[in-house]
N, C-alpha and C positions, 0 to 999 in steps of 0.2 A: 429323567425327573428334569423339565423346565422351568427353571424360576431367571427371570429378566429384570433387572433394577430397573426404576424406570419415577426419577423422582423421587427418590428414600423410599419405592414401594413398590413391593415383589408381585409379580405373576405367576399365580399358580394353575399349569394344566390339569383340570379332572374331566374324566371323559365317564356317563353314566349308560351302562351297560344291559340288559334285560334281556331275556331269549326273548323267541316269536313267541310264544305260550304267554309269556305275562305280559308281555306288547298287547296281545288279542285283549286278555283277560282287561285290562285296565282299559282300553279303547272302549270296550262294550261298557263297562263299570260307568265310563264317564258319559254313554250317551251318546257318544261322535257318530252320526249318522254319513259321515266321510269315509271313505276308503282308506283300510290300516298301509300303510306301506314299512315294508321290513327296510328298504335302499341303505338309511343311516343304521342300523343293526348289523349291516355287514362291513362296513367301511372300517379299517385299521385303526386304530384312536393316534391321536398324534404323537410322535414320536419324544417320552420324556413325560407325557401324561401318565397323572393316577389315573387307574381303572378301579372304577368300583362298580362289580355286579347288584344291579338293586333285584334281583329274583328274591321272592319271599322275604320283603326288609321293611317295615314301614318309613313312613317318611321320615318320623323320630331318628330312627336309628340310622338311614341314610345321612342324616344332618350330622349326628354324632359320628358319623365316620370322616366326614368333611374338615366338623370342627378338630378332629384329633391332626389331621394330615396340614392344615392351616395353622397350627398351635406348634406342632413339631418343627415347621420351617420358619417360625416367627423366633424361634430358638437358636437356629444354625449362623 
């Protein structure tokens, strides 16, 4: 986990990821006519980042997970 203090504030690294199938579905649903690239999906997350797999999750579920992370870091 990477936490850096910067002017009394913390930076928390969070990487969102999903499967290629999920990315294709989201790309299609969005109506994007551009090519769908998987380049970023295959990169390793930055060391110390929290990683949230977003497959089969709603935006609200992902937000809730991020909130738990942020709230827990604020209590340390």
